DSSP file (Angstrom, degrees, kcal/mol; ACC not computed):
  #  RESIDUE AA STRUCTURE BP1 BP2  ACC     N-H-->O    O-->H-N    N-H-->O    O-->H-N    TCO  KAPPA ALPHA  PHI   PSI    X-CA   Y-CA   Z-CA
    1    1 A M              0   0    0      0, 0.0     2,-0.1     0, 0.0     0, 0.0   0.000 360.0 360.0 360.0 130.3    3.6  -16.3   13.0
    2    2 A P        -     0   0    0      0, 0.0     2,-0.1     0, 0.0     0, 0.0  -0.417 360.0-130.0 -72.9 149.5    5.5  -14.4   10.3
    3    3 A G        +     0   0    0     -2,-0.1     2,-0.3     2,-0.0     0, 0.0  -0.441  35.8 147.3 -91.6 170.5    6.0  -10.7   10.8
    4    4 A G        -     0   0    0     -2,-0.1     2,-0.6     0, 0.0    47,-0.0  -0.940  52.4 -77.5 174.7 170.1    5.2   -7.8    8.4
    5    5 A V        -     0   0    0     -2,-0.3     3,-0.1     1,-0.2    47,-0.0  -0.780  35.0-170.4 -88.6 124.8    4.2   -4.2    8.2
    6    6 A D        -     0   0    0     -2,-0.6    46,-2.0     1,-0.3     2,-0.3   0.902  65.0  -8.5 -83.3 -44.1    0.4   -4.0    8.7
    7    7 A H  E     -a   52   0A   0     44,-0.2     2,-0.4    40,-0.0    -1,-0.3  -0.995  51.2-150.5-153.9 157.7    0.0   -0.3    7.7
    8    8 A V  E     -a   53   0A   0     44,-1.6    46,-3.3    -2,-0.3     2,-0.4  -0.977  14.0-162.9-125.4 139.2    1.8    2.9    6.8
    9    9 A M  E     -a   54   0A   0     -2,-0.4     2,-0.3    44,-0.2    46,-0.2  -0.990   9.4-178.8-127.0 131.1    0.4    6.3    7.5
   10   10 A I  E     -a   55   0A   0     44,-2.6    46,-2.0    -2,-0.4     2,-0.5  -0.927  21.8-134.8-126.2 154.1    1.7    9.5    5.8
   11   11 A N  E     -a   56   0A   0     -2,-0.3    61,-0.4    59,-0.3    44,-0.1  -0.935  20.5-170.8-109.1 127.3    0.8   13.1    6.1
   12   12 A C        -     0   0    0     44,-2.2     3,-0.3    -2,-0.5     6,-0.1  -0.962  18.5-156.8-124.4 118.6    0.4   15.1    2.9
   13   13 A P  S    S+     0   0    0      0, 0.0     2,-1.0     0, 0.0     3,-0.2   0.805  96.5  55.3 -66.9 -26.5   -0.1   18.9    2.9
   14   14 A N  S  > S+     0   0    0      1,-0.2     4,-2.5     2,-0.1     5,-0.2  -0.638  74.0 167.4-100.4  74.3   -1.7   18.7   -0.5
   15   15 A F  H  >  +     0   0    0     -2,-1.0     4,-2.6    -3,-0.3     5,-0.2   0.886  67.3  49.8 -61.5 -46.6   -4.3   16.3    0.6
   16   16 A A  H  > S+     0   0    0      1,-0.2     4,-1.9     2,-0.2    -1,-0.2   0.915 114.6  43.9 -61.9 -45.6   -6.7   16.5   -2.4
   17   17 A A  H  > S+     0   0    0      1,-0.2     4,-2.2     2,-0.2    -1,-0.2   0.879 113.7  52.7 -66.4 -38.4   -3.9   16.0   -5.0
   18   18 A S  H  X S+     0   0    0     -4,-2.5     4,-3.0     2,-0.2     5,-0.3   0.917 108.2  49.4 -65.6 -43.2   -2.4   13.2   -2.9
   19   19 A I  H  X S+     0   0    0     -4,-2.6     4,-2.3     1,-0.2    -1,-0.2   0.897 110.9  50.2 -62.1 -40.7   -5.8   11.4   -2.7
   20   20 A E  H  X S+     0   0    0     -4,-1.9     4,-1.1    -5,-0.2    -1,-0.2   0.926 113.3  46.5 -62.5 -44.6   -6.2   11.6   -6.4
   21   21 A F  H >X S+     0   0    0     -4,-2.2     4,-2.4     1,-0.2     3,-0.6   0.951 115.9  43.2 -62.5 -51.2   -2.7   10.3   -7.0
   22   22 A Y  H 3X S+     0   0    0     -4,-3.0     4,-2.4     1,-0.2    -1,-0.2   0.813 107.0  60.3 -70.0 -29.8   -3.0    7.4   -4.5
   23   23 A A  H 3< S+     0   0    0     -4,-2.3    -1,-0.2    -5,-0.3    -2,-0.2   0.804 112.3  41.6 -65.0 -27.7   -6.5    6.5   -5.7
   24   24 A W  H <X S+     0   0    0     -4,-1.1     4,-0.5    -3,-0.6    -2,-0.2   0.909 122.6  38.0 -78.4 -49.0   -4.9    6.0   -9.2
   25   25 A L  H >X S+     0   0    0     -4,-2.4     3,-1.0     1,-0.2     4,-0.7   0.919 104.1  61.4 -75.8 -46.3   -1.7    4.2   -7.9
   26   26 A M  H ><>S+     0   0    0     -4,-2.4     5,-2.4     1,-0.3     3,-1.2   0.845 100.8  51.1 -60.6 -42.0   -2.7    1.9   -5.1
   27   27 A P  H >45S+     0   0    0      0, 0.0     3,-0.9     0, 0.0    -1,-0.3   0.827 106.2  58.7 -64.1 -25.7   -5.2   -0.4   -6.9
   28   28 A K  H <<5S+     0   0    0     -3,-1.0    -2,-0.2    -4,-0.5    -3,-0.1   0.694 110.3  41.5 -72.5 -17.2   -2.5   -1.0   -9.5
   29   29 A I  T <<5S-     0   0    0     -3,-1.2    -1,-0.2    -4,-0.7    -3,-0.1   0.109 133.0 -74.9-120.5  20.5    0.0   -2.3   -6.9
   30   30 A G  T < 5S+     0   0    0     -3,-0.9    19,-0.4    -4,-0.1    20,-0.3   0.636 101.7 104.2 104.6  14.3   -2.3   -4.5   -4.8
   31   31 A Y      < +     0   0    0     -5,-2.4    17,-0.2    -6,-0.2    -3,-0.1  -0.650  31.5 154.2-123.6  73.6   -4.4   -2.1   -2.6
   32   32 A P        +     0   0    0      0, 0.0    16,-0.2     0, 0.0    -1,-0.1   0.732  47.1  84.9 -79.0 -21.9   -7.8   -2.1   -4.3
   33   33 A G  E     -B   47   0A   0     14,-2.4    14,-1.3    -3,-0.1     2,-0.3  -0.411  57.7-164.6 -80.8 155.5   -9.9   -1.2   -1.3
   34   34 A R  E     -B   46   0A   0     12,-0.2     2,-0.4    -2,-0.1    12,-0.2  -0.999   9.0-176.7-143.0 138.0  -10.5    2.3   -0.1
   35   35 A H  E     -B   45   0A   0     10,-2.6    10,-3.2    -2,-0.3     2,-0.4  -0.972   9.1-159.9-138.4 122.8  -11.9    3.8    3.1
   36   36 A D  E     -B   44   0A   0     -2,-0.4     2,-0.4     8,-0.2     8,-0.2  -0.836   6.7-168.3-102.1 135.9  -12.5    7.5    3.8
   37   37 A I  E     -B   43   0A   0      6,-3.5     6,-2.2    -2,-0.4    -2,-0.0  -0.974   1.7-169.7-123.3 137.2  -12.7    8.9    7.3
   38   38 A D    >   +     0   0    0     -2,-0.4     3,-0.9     1,-0.3     6,-0.0  -0.458  41.9  13.8-109.5-171.2  -14.0   12.3    8.3
   39   39 A P  T 3  S+     0   0    0      0, 0.0    -1,-0.3     0, 0.0     4,-0.0   0.109 107.2  41.4 -37.9 144.7  -13.8   14.1   11.6
   40   40 A P  T 3  S+     0   0    0      0, 0.0     2,-0.5     0, 0.0    -3,-0.0  -0.926 140.3   5.1 -79.3 -23.9  -12.4   13.9   14.1
   41   41 A A  S <  S-     0   0    0     -3,-0.9     2,-0.3     2,-0.0    -4,-0.0  -0.946  75.0-139.9-127.6 113.4   -9.4   13.0   12.0
   42   42 A R        +     0   0    0     -2,-0.5     2,-0.3    15,-0.1    -4,-0.2  -0.530  40.9 142.6 -71.6 130.7   -9.7   13.2    8.2
   43   43 A A  E     -B   37   0A   0     -6,-2.2    -6,-3.5    -2,-0.3     2,-0.4  -0.979  37.9-147.5-163.7 155.4   -7.9   10.3    6.4
   44   44 A T  E     -BC  36  55A   0     11,-2.5    11,-2.8    -2,-0.3     2,-0.4  -0.999  17.8-164.4-130.0 130.4   -8.1    8.0    3.4
   45   45 A G  E     -BC  35  54A   0    -10,-3.2   -10,-2.6    -2,-0.4     2,-0.4  -0.900   9.0-159.7-117.0 144.6   -6.9    4.5    3.5
   46   46 A F  E     -BC  34  53A   0      7,-2.5     7,-2.7    -2,-0.4     2,-0.3  -0.984  23.2-177.1-117.9 128.8   -6.1    2.0    0.7
   47   47 A Y  E     +BC  33  52A   0    -14,-1.3   -14,-2.4    -2,-0.4     5,-0.2  -0.896  14.7 164.4-134.6 160.6   -6.0   -1.6    1.6
   48   48 A G  E >   - C   0  51A   0      3,-2.5     3,-1.1    -2,-0.3   -17,-0.2  -0.753  58.7 -62.0-150.5-166.3   -5.4   -5.0    0.2
   49   49 A Q  T 3  S+     0   0    0    -19,-0.4   -18,-0.1     1,-0.2     3,-0.1   0.784 128.5  40.2 -61.6 -31.1   -4.6   -8.6    1.3
   50   50 A F  T 3  S-     0   0    0    -20,-0.3     2,-0.3     1,-0.2    -1,-0.2   0.249 122.7 -60.0-109.9  12.2   -1.3   -7.7    3.0
   51   51 A G  E <   - C   0  48A   0     -3,-1.1    -3,-2.5     2,-0.0     2,-0.3  -0.952  54.2 -83.2 146.4-166.2   -2.0   -4.4    4.8
   52   52 A S  E     -aC   7  47A   0    -46,-2.0   -44,-1.6    -2,-0.3     2,-0.4  -0.941  13.9-148.6-142.6 163.5   -3.1   -0.8    4.3
   53   53 A F  E     -aC   8  46A   0     -7,-2.7    -7,-2.5    -2,-0.3     2,-0.4  -0.991  21.3-163.1-135.3 122.2   -1.6    2.6    3.3
   54   54 A W  E     -aC   9  45A   0    -46,-3.3   -44,-2.6    -2,-0.4     2,-0.4  -0.854   8.4-166.4-117.0 145.4   -3.2    5.8    4.8
   55   55 A V  E     +aC  10  44A   0    -11,-2.8   -11,-2.5    -2,-0.4   -44,-0.2  -0.990  16.1 160.2-127.1 133.7   -3.0    9.4    3.8
   56   56 A Q  E     -a   11   0A   0    -46,-2.0   -44,-2.2    -2,-0.4   -13,-0.2  -0.986  41.7-100.4-146.1 158.5   -4.1   12.4    5.9
   57   57 A P        -     0   0    0      0, 0.0   -15,-0.1     0, 0.0     2,-0.1  -0.551  42.2-115.0 -78.9 147.6   -3.4   16.1    6.0
   58   58 A P        -     0   0    0      0, 0.0    12,-0.1     0, 0.0   -43,-0.1  -0.361  34.6 -96.2 -74.6 158.4   -0.9   17.3    8.6
   59   59 A E    >   -     0   0    0     10,-0.8     3,-1.5     1,-0.1    10,-0.0  -0.635  30.5-137.7 -73.0 131.2   -2.0   19.5   11.5
   60   60 A P  T 3  S+     0   0    0      0, 0.0    -1,-0.1     0, 0.0    10,-0.0   0.740  97.5  57.8 -64.8 -23.3   -1.2   23.1   10.4
   61   61 A S  T 3  S+     0   0    0      2,-0.0     2,-0.1    -3,-0.0    -2,-0.0   0.414  75.7 125.8 -88.7   5.9    0.1   24.1   13.8
   62   62 A M    <   -     0   0    0     -3,-1.5     5,-0.1     7,-0.1     2,-0.0  -0.398  52.9-138.0 -70.5 138.0    2.8   21.4   14.0
   63   63 A S        -     0   0    0     -2,-0.1    -1,-0.1     3,-0.1     4,-0.0  -0.174  29.5 -98.6 -81.1-179.5    6.4   22.7   14.7
   64   64 A Q  S    S+     0   0    0      2,-0.1     2,-0.1     6,-0.0     3,-0.1   0.466  92.8 104.3 -83.5  -0.3    9.5   21.4   12.9
   65   65 A Q  S    S-     0   0    0      1,-0.2    -2,-0.1     0, 0.0     5,-0.0  -0.454  92.8 -74.3 -75.8 158.0   10.3   19.1   15.8
   66   66 A F        +     0   0    0     -2,-0.1     2,-0.3     2,-0.1    -1,-0.2  -0.194  65.5 154.5 -55.3 135.9    9.5   15.4   15.3
   67   67 A S    >   -     0   0    0     -3,-0.1     3,-1.5     3,-0.1    -5,-0.0  -0.954  50.6-129.5-157.8 144.8    5.9   14.5   15.4
   68   68 A K  T 3  S+     0   0    0     -2,-0.3     4,-0.1     1,-0.2    -2,-0.1   0.596 110.4  61.0 -72.8  -6.2    3.9   11.7   13.9
   69   69 A A  T 3  S+     0   0    0      2,-0.1   -10,-0.8   -11,-0.1     2,-0.3   0.345  88.0  93.8 -96.8   4.7    1.5   14.4   12.5
   70   70 A R  S <  S-     0   0    0     -3,-1.5   -59,-0.3   -12,-0.1     2,-0.1  -0.723  83.7-103.9 -99.5 148.4    4.3   16.2   10.5
   71   71 A T        +     0   0    0     -2,-0.3   -59,-0.1   -61,-0.1     2,-0.1  -0.424  69.7  74.2 -65.2 138.8    5.0   15.4    6.8
   72   72 A G        +     0   0    0    -61,-0.4     2,-0.3    -2,-0.1    -2,-0.1  -0.205  23.6 153.3 136.2 143.3    8.0   13.4    6.1
   73   73 A L        -     0   0    0      1,-0.1    52,-0.4    -2,-0.1     3,-0.1  -0.867  49.2-103.7-174.6 172.5   10.0   10.1    5.9
   74   74 A R  S    S-     0   0    0     -2,-0.3    51,-0.3     1,-0.3     2,-0.3   0.958  81.8 -35.6 -76.3 -50.3   12.8    9.0    3.7
   75   75 A E        -     0   0    0     49,-0.1     2,-0.5    -3,-0.1    -1,-0.3  -0.964  40.1-143.6-170.3 148.4   11.2    6.7    1.2
   76   76 A I  E     -d  126   0B   0     49,-1.7    51,-1.9    -2,-0.3     2,-0.5  -0.986  19.4-162.5-124.7 122.3    8.5    4.1    0.8
   77   77 A A  E     -d  127   0B   0     -2,-0.5     2,-0.6    49,-0.2    51,-0.2  -0.910   2.2-159.2-107.7 124.9    9.2    1.2   -1.5
   78   78 A F  E     -d  128   0B   0     49,-3.4    51,-2.5    -2,-0.5     2,-0.5  -0.890  13.1-141.1-100.4 121.6    6.4   -1.0   -2.8
   79   79 A R  E     -d  129   0B   0     -2,-0.6     2,-0.2    49,-0.2    51,-0.2  -0.734  26.3-169.3 -84.4 128.8    7.4   -4.4   -4.0
   80   80 A V        -     0   0    0     49,-2.9     2,-0.9    -2,-0.5    51,-0.3  -0.716  28.4-100.9-116.9 165.6    5.4   -5.3   -7.2
   81   81 A V  S    S-     0   0    0     -2,-0.2     4,-0.4    49,-0.1    49,-0.1  -0.762  85.7 -11.3 -89.5 106.4    4.9   -8.5   -9.2
   82   82 A G  S >> S-     0   0    0     -2,-0.9     4,-0.9     2,-0.1     3,-0.7   0.328  71.4 -97.9  91.2 144.6    7.1   -8.4  -12.3
   83   83 A R  H 3> S+     0   0    0      1,-0.2     4,-2.6     2,-0.2     5,-0.2   0.795 118.3  70.4 -62.1 -28.5    9.1   -5.8  -14.1
   84   84 A S  H 3> S+     0   0    0      1,-0.2     4,-1.9     2,-0.2    -1,-0.2   0.845  93.2  55.1 -61.1 -32.7    6.2   -5.3  -16.4
   85   85 A T  H <> S+     0   0    0     -3,-0.7     4,-2.1    -4,-0.4     5,-0.2   0.929 108.5  47.5 -64.8 -44.3    4.3   -3.6  -13.5
   86   86 A V  H  X S+     0   0    0     -4,-0.9     4,-2.5     1,-0.2    -2,-0.2   0.940 114.2  47.8 -56.8 -48.4    7.1   -1.1  -13.1
   87   87 A D  H  < S+     0   0    0     -4,-2.6    -2,-0.2     1,-0.2    -1,-0.2   0.770 112.0  48.9 -68.6 -27.5    7.1   -0.5  -16.8
   88   88 A L  H  < S+     0   0    0     -4,-1.9     4,-0.2    -5,-0.2    -1,-0.2   0.867 117.9  38.4 -76.5 -37.9    3.4   -0.1  -17.1
   89   89 A I  H >X S+     0   0    0     -4,-2.1     3,-1.8    -5,-0.2     4,-0.8   0.879 101.9  70.6 -84.1 -37.4    3.0    2.4  -14.2
   90   90 A A  H >X S+     0   0    0     -4,-2.5     3,-1.3     1,-0.3     4,-0.5   0.865  94.7  52.9 -51.4 -48.5    6.2    4.5  -14.6
   91   91 A P  H 34 S+     0   0    0      0, 0.0     4,-0.3     0, 0.0    -1,-0.3   0.729 110.8  49.4 -63.0 -17.8    5.1    6.3  -17.8
   92   92 A E  H <> S+     0   0    0     -3,-1.8     4,-1.0    -4,-0.2    -2,-0.2   0.591  86.3  88.8 -94.8 -12.6    1.8    7.4  -16.1
   93   93 A I  H X<>S+     0   0    0     -3,-1.3     5,-2.1    -4,-0.8     3,-1.1   0.922  89.3  43.6 -58.9 -50.6    3.3    8.8  -12.9
   94   94 A E  G ><5S+     0   0    0     -4,-0.5     3,-1.4     1,-0.3    -1,-0.2   0.843 108.1  58.8 -67.4 -32.3    3.8   12.4  -14.0
   95   95 A A  G 345S+     0   0    0     -4,-0.3    -1,-0.3     1,-0.3    -2,-0.2   0.711 107.5  49.9 -66.2 -19.3    0.4   12.6  -15.7
   96   96 A H  G <<5S-     0   0    0     -3,-1.1    -1,-0.3    -4,-1.0    -2,-0.2   0.248 131.5 -87.7-106.4  12.6   -1.1   11.8  -12.3
   97   97 A G  T < 5S+     0   0    0     -3,-1.4    -3,-0.2     1,-0.3    -2,-0.1   0.392  90.6 112.2 104.3  -3.8    0.8   14.4  -10.3
   98   98 A G      < -     0   0    0     -5,-2.1     2,-0.4    -6,-0.2    -1,-0.3  -0.281  56.2-132.4 -89.8-177.4    4.0   12.6   -9.4
   99   99 A K  E     -E  119   0B   0     20,-1.6    20,-2.4    -2,-0.1     2,-0.3  -0.981  14.3-127.7-140.8 126.5    7.6   13.3  -10.5
  100  100 A I  E     +E  118   0B   0     -2,-0.4    18,-0.3    18,-0.2   -10,-0.0  -0.580  26.2 174.7 -72.1 129.4   10.1   10.7  -11.8
  101  101 A I  E    S+     0   0B   0     16,-2.6    17,-0.2     1,-0.4    -1,-0.2   0.823  76.1   9.4 -98.5 -50.9   13.4   10.9   -9.9
  102  102 A D  E    S-E  117   0B   0     15,-1.5    15,-2.6     3,-0.0    -1,-0.4  -0.996  85.3-125.9-134.7 128.3   15.2    7.9  -11.4
  103  103 A P  E     -     0   0B   0      0, 0.0    12,-0.2     0, 0.0     2,-0.1  -0.074  42.6 -72.4 -70.7 168.2   13.6    6.0  -14.4
  104  104 A P  E    S+     0   0B   0      0, 0.0     2,-0.3     0, 0.0    12,-0.2  -0.409  78.8 116.3 -63.5 131.4   12.9    2.3  -14.5
  105  105 A R  E     -E  115   0B   0     10,-1.5    10,-2.2    -2,-0.1     2,-0.3  -0.950  68.2 -71.1-175.2 172.3   16.1    0.2  -14.8
  106  106 A E  E     -E  114   0B   0     -2,-0.3     2,-0.3     8,-0.2     8,-0.3  -0.627  44.6-161.0 -77.0 137.3   18.2   -2.3  -12.9
  107  107 A Y    >   -     0   0    0      6,-3.1     3,-0.7    -2,-0.3     6,-0.5  -0.891  24.7-121.6-118.5 152.9   20.0   -1.0   -9.9
  108  108 A D  T 3  S+     0   0    0     -2,-0.3     6,-0.1     1,-0.2    -2,-0.0   0.090  80.6 107.5 -88.9  26.5   22.9   -2.7   -8.2
  109  109 A Y  T 3  S-     0   0    0      1,-0.3    -1,-0.2     4,-0.2    -3,-0.0   0.825 100.5 -22.5 -68.2 -30.9   21.3   -3.1   -4.7
  110  110 A R  S X  S-     0   0    0     -3,-0.7     3,-1.7     3,-0.1    -1,-0.3  -0.930  94.3 -63.4-167.6 162.3   21.0   -6.9   -5.3
  111  111 A P  T 3  S+     0   0    0      0, 0.0    21,-0.3     0, 0.0     3,-0.1  -0.317 120.7   7.6 -60.3 133.9   20.9   -9.1   -8.4
  112  112 A G  T 3  S+     0   0    0      1,-0.2     2,-0.8    19,-0.1    18,-0.1   0.609  81.7 159.9  74.9  14.3   17.8   -8.4  -10.6
  113  113 A Y    <   +     0   0    0     -3,-1.7    -6,-3.1    -6,-0.5     2,-0.5  -0.599  13.8 178.9 -73.7 107.3   16.7   -5.2   -8.6
  114  114 A Y  E     +EF 106 130B   0     16,-2.7    16,-2.6    -2,-0.8     2,-0.3  -0.953  13.1 147.9-116.5 122.7   14.5   -3.4  -11.0
  115  115 A A  E     -EF 105 129B   0    -10,-2.2   -10,-1.5    -2,-0.5     2,-0.4  -0.954  40.0-143.3-151.3 164.2   12.9   -0.2   -9.9
  116  116 A V  E     - F   0 128B   0     12,-1.7    12,-2.0    -2,-0.3     2,-0.4  -0.993  20.5-153.1-127.7 137.3   11.5    3.3  -10.6
  117  117 A F  E     +EF 102 127B   0    -15,-2.6   -16,-2.6    -2,-0.4   -15,-1.5  -0.917  29.5 145.2-112.1 137.2   12.0    6.1   -8.0
  118  118 A F  E     -EF 100 126B   0      8,-2.4     8,-4.0    -2,-0.4     2,-0.3  -0.964  38.7-115.4-159.4 170.4    9.5    9.0   -7.9
  119  119 A T  E     -EF  99 125B   0    -20,-2.4   -20,-1.6    -2,-0.3     6,-0.2  -0.846  21.5-128.6-115.0 157.0    7.7   11.5   -5.7
  120  120 A D    >   -     0   0    0      4,-1.8     3,-1.9    -2,-0.3  -102,-0.1  -0.300  49.1 -82.5 -85.3-178.6    4.0   11.9   -4.9
  121  121 A P  T 3  S+     0   0    0      0, 0.0  -103,-0.1     0, 0.0   -23,-0.1   0.694 132.0  52.3 -62.4 -18.1    2.3   15.3   -5.2
  122  122 A S  T 3  S-     0   0    0      2,-0.1   -24,-0.1  -107,-0.1  -107,-0.0   0.414 121.8-104.3 -98.5   3.6    3.5   16.3   -1.8
  123  123 A G    <   +     0   0    0     -3,-1.9     2,-0.3     1,-0.3   -25,-0.0   0.532  67.9 150.4  92.1   5.6    7.2   15.4   -2.5
  124  124 A I        -     0   0    0      1,-0.1    -4,-1.8   -52,-0.1    -1,-0.3  -0.589  48.3-120.3 -76.2 130.3    7.3   12.2   -0.6
  125  125 A K  E     + F   0 119B   0    -52,-0.4   -49,-1.7    -2,-0.3     2,-0.3  -0.512  38.2 174.9 -76.3 131.5    9.8    9.8   -2.2
  126  126 A L  E     -dF  76 118B   0     -8,-4.0    -8,-2.4    -2,-0.3     2,-0.3  -0.853  12.9-161.5-130.5 167.5    8.3    6.4   -3.4
  127  127 A E  E     -dF  77 117B   0    -51,-1.9   -49,-3.4    -2,-0.3     2,-0.5  -0.990  12.2-154.7-150.5 138.4    9.6    3.4   -5.2
  128  128 A L  E     +dF  78 116B   0    -12,-2.0   -12,-1.7    -2,-0.3     2,-0.4  -0.974  31.1 178.3-109.8 129.3    8.2    0.5   -7.2
  129  129 A V  E     -dF  79 115B   0    -51,-2.5   -49,-2.9    -2,-0.5     2,-0.4  -0.984  19.7-173.4-140.2 143.6   10.5   -2.4   -7.1
  130  130 A H  E     + F   0 114B   0    -16,-2.6   -16,-2.7    -2,-0.4     2,-0.3  -1.000  17.4 149.7-132.7 138.8   10.7   -6.0   -8.4
  131  131 A Y        -     0   0    0     -2,-0.4     2,-0.2   -51,-0.3   -19,-0.1  -0.966  43.5-106.1-157.4 156.8   13.3   -8.6   -7.7
  132  132 A L              0   0    0    -21,-0.3    -2,-0.0    -2,-0.3   -19,-0.0  -0.600 360.0 360.0 -84.4 148.2   13.4  -12.4   -7.5
  133  133 A D              0   0    0     -2,-0.2    -1,-0.1     0, 0.0     0, 0.0   0.479 360.0 360.0 -71.5 360.0   13.8  -14.0   -4.1
């Protein structure tokens, strides 16, 4: 049985803006479904054929020590079908509350690695990437 990541969960302090941003982005990159959960734990998940991506607000009382309830990770890269997907989405990122860090172009990580790097409304670093196998 092949392995893979089933789901990713992030905590976003600006929950409303993050949900609006991801509701725009996720269907464009293969996560057309949406599921909202209310108490006991508020969360919104976006899902597709190969897994799901969840957003929830962090607990306000969390310390700066590591906790799965605290905001943060280094980066999340979404592999997309075709450079055209990167080029179609990138110009809309800032209008939807994100911020472009590095514009769409080829990067030298591997041959044909084409990506855009950006943040979501909570400052979490994201990437859309396309390359051939």
